C-alpha positions as CSV (number, residue, x, y, z in Angstrom):
1,X,-283.5,-300.4,43.8
2,X,-285.9,-301.7,46.4
3,X,-289.6,-301.3,45.6
4,X,-289.1,-300.8,41.8
5,X,-289.8,-303.6,39.4
6,X,-288.1,-303.7,36.1
7,X,-289.8,-305.0,32.9
8,X,-287.8,-308.2,33.4
9,X,-289.3,-308.6,36.9
10,X,-292.8,-307.9,35.7
11,X,-292.5,-310.5,32.9
12,X,-291.1,-313.1,35.3
13,X,-293.9,-312.5,37.8
14,X,-296.5,-312.8,35.0
15,X,-295.0,-316.0,33.7
16,X,-294.9,-317.5,37.2
17,X,-298.5,-316.5,37.8
18,X,-299.5,-318.0,34.5
19,X,-297.7,-321.2,35.3
20,X,-299.5,-321.5,38.7
21,X,-302.8,-321.0,36.9
22,X,-301.9,-323.5,34.2
23,X,-300.8,-326.2,36.8
24,X,-304.1,-325.7,38.7
25,X,-306.3,-326.2,35.7
26,X,-307.3,-329.4,34.1
27,X,-309.4,-328.9,31.0
28,X,-312.5,-331.1,30.5
29,X,-311.9,-334.5,29.1
30,X,-308.1,-334.5,29.8
31,X,-307.7,-336.3,33.1
32,X,-305.1,-339.0,33.7
33,X,-305.3,-341.8,31.1
34,X,-308.1,-340.2,29.1
35,X,-307.9,-339.8,25.4
36,X,-307.8,-336.3,23.7
37,X,-311.2,-334.6,23.7
38,X,-313.2,-333.6,20.7
39,X,-311.8,-330.6,18.8
40,X,-312.1,-327.5,21.0
41,X,-312.6,-324.1,19.4
42,X,-311.0,-321.0,21.0
43,X,-312.3,-317.6,19.8
44,X,-309.9,-314.8,19.5
45,X,-309.8,-311.3,18.0
46,X,-307.2,-308.9,16.6
47,X,-307.9,-305.6,18.5
48,X,-306.6,-302.1,18.8
49,X,-307.7,-300.5,22.0
50,X,-307.3,-296.7,21.9
51,X,-307.7,-293.7,24.0
52,X,-307.2,-290.0,23.6
53,X,-307.6,-286.6,25.0
54,X,-307.7,-282.9,24.1
55,X,-304.5,-281.0,24.7
56,X,-306.5,-278.4,26.6
57,X,-307.3,-281.0,29.3
58,X,-304.3,-283.3,29.0
59,X,-301.0,-282.5,27.4
60,X,-299.6,-284.5,24.5
61,X,-296.9,-286.9,25.8
62,X,-293.4,-285.6,25.4
63,X,-291.8,-289.0,25.8
64,X,-291.8,-291.3,22.7
65,X,-293.3,-294.7,22.8
66,X,-291.0,-297.7,22.4
67,X,-290.2,-298.4,18.7
68,X,-292.4,-300.7,16.6
69,X,-295.7,-300.4,14.8
70,X,-297.5,-302.2,17.6
71,X,-297.6,-298.8,19.4
72,X,-299.4,-295.8,17.8
73,X,-299.3,-292.3,19.1
74,X,-301.1,-289.8,16.9
75,X,-300.2,-286.1,17.2
76,X,-302.9,-283.6,18.0
77,X,-305.2,-282.8,15.1
78,X,-306.7,-279.3,14.2
79,X,-309.0,-279.6,17.2
80,X,-306.2,-280.4,19.6
81,X,-307.3,-284.1,20.1
82,X,-304.5,-286.7,20.2
83,X,-304.8,-290.5,20.4
84,X,-302.7,-293.5,21.6
85,X,-303.4,-297.1,20.7
86,X,-301.7,-300.5,20.5
87,X,-302.4,-303.8,18.7
88,X,-303.1,-307.0,20.7
89,X,-304.5,-310.5,20.5
90,X,-307.6,-311.0,22.7
91,X,-307.3,-313.1,24.7
92,X,-303.5,-312.9,24.9
93,X,-303.0,-316.3,26.7
94,X,-304.5,-319.6,25.5
95,X,-304.4,-322.8,27.5
96,X,-304.4,-326.3,26.0
97,X,-303.5,-329.9,27.0
98,X,-300.9,-331.9,25.2
99,X,-302.6,-334.0,22.4
100,X,-305.7,-331.7,22.3
101,X,-307.2,-330.9,18.9
102,X,-307.7,-327.1,18.7
103,X,-309.2,-324.7,16.2
104,X,-308.5,-321.0,16.7
105,X,-311.2,-318.8,15.2
106,X,-309.7,-315.3,14.9
107,X,-311.8,-312.3,14.0
108,X,-310.0,-309.4,12.5
109,X,-311.5,-306.3,14.1
110,X,-308.8,-303.6,13.9
111,X,-305.9,-303.3,11.5
112,X,-306.2,-304.2,7.8
113,X,-304.2,-307.4,8.1
114,X,-302.1,-309.4,10.6
115,X,-299.6,-311.8,9.0
116,X,-299.2,-314.4,11.8
117,X,-297.1,-317.3,12.9
118,X,-297.3,-319.6,15.8
119,X,-293.7,-320.3,16.7
120,X,-292.9,-324.0,17.3
121,X,-296.3,-325.3,16.3
122,X,-296.6,-327.2,13.0
123,X,-299.1,-324.9,11.3
124,X,-298.4,-322.7,8.2
125,X,-298.3,-318.9,8.6
126,X,-301.7,-317.3,8.1
127,X,-303.1,-313.8,7.8
128,X,-306.0,-312.4,9.8
129,X,-307.9,-309.7,7.9
130,X,-310.4,-307.1,9.2
131,X,-314.0,-308.2,8.9
132,X,-313.1,-311.9,8.4
133,X,-312.7,-314.9,10.5
134,X,-309.5,-316.9,10.1
135,X,-309.6,-320.6,11.3
136,X,-306.5,-322.4,12.2
137,X,-306.6,-326.0,13.3
138,X,-303.8,-328.1,14.9
139,X,-303.0,-330.6,17.6
140,X,-301.3,-329.3,20.7
141,X,-298.0,-331.2,20.7
142,X,-295.1,-330.8,23.1
143,X,-295.8,-329.0,26.4
144,X,-294.4,-325.5,26.5
145,X,-295.0,-321.8,25.8
146,X,-295.6,-320.9,22.1
147,X,-295.7,-317.4,20.8
148,X,-298.5,-316.3,18.5
149,X,-296.9,-313.4,16.6
150,X,-298.4,-310.8,14.2
151,X,-295.2,-310.1,12.3
152,X,-296.0,-306.4,11.5
153,X,-297.4,-305.2,14.8
154,X,-294.4,-306.0,17.1
155,X,-293.6,-305.7,19.9
156,X,-297.1,-305.6,21.3
157,X,-299.1,-308.1,19.2
158,X,-297.7,-311.3,20.7
159,X,-300.0,-313.9,22.4
160,X,-299.1,-317.1,24.1
161,X,-300.3,-320.7,23.8
162,X,-299.5,-322.7,26.9
163,X,-299.6,-326.5,26.3
164,X,-299.8,-328.5,29.5
165,X,-298.2,-331.9,29.8
166,X,-300.4,-335.0,30.0
167,X,-301.0,-336.2,33.5
């Protein structure tokens, strides 16, 4: 149908936009022929944005959310208040240059724990816990898109590391 974008179209447009941004940026110390910079730290958080309403002012949704524990819809309580939330990495997109030494410092804000893998990056699985900072260090290797996945809060808690090629 004309004028309606499917999820596939939205994802494709988002990836294209991210690629344009990635190609336009050159991080400090990573110009042509320059060696990798000093280790760079990227600060992240495990978050659970939420919102809610009272059924008197806004009815409880009749349509179920997509399956997976990354989405949470709490039925109205005794006062008629209901809530919706989701689990996400913040920021959800990280940008690095090939050969760059990175440290991710991830603060657990919401959710008791987040067992995490970075697919395609040579770093062991790790767990982010509420009230703690988890540090993960590695060198950005091959250029590409790498998923940062909390294995229990799918499908929403997936971030992306974009590694740009050396110029």
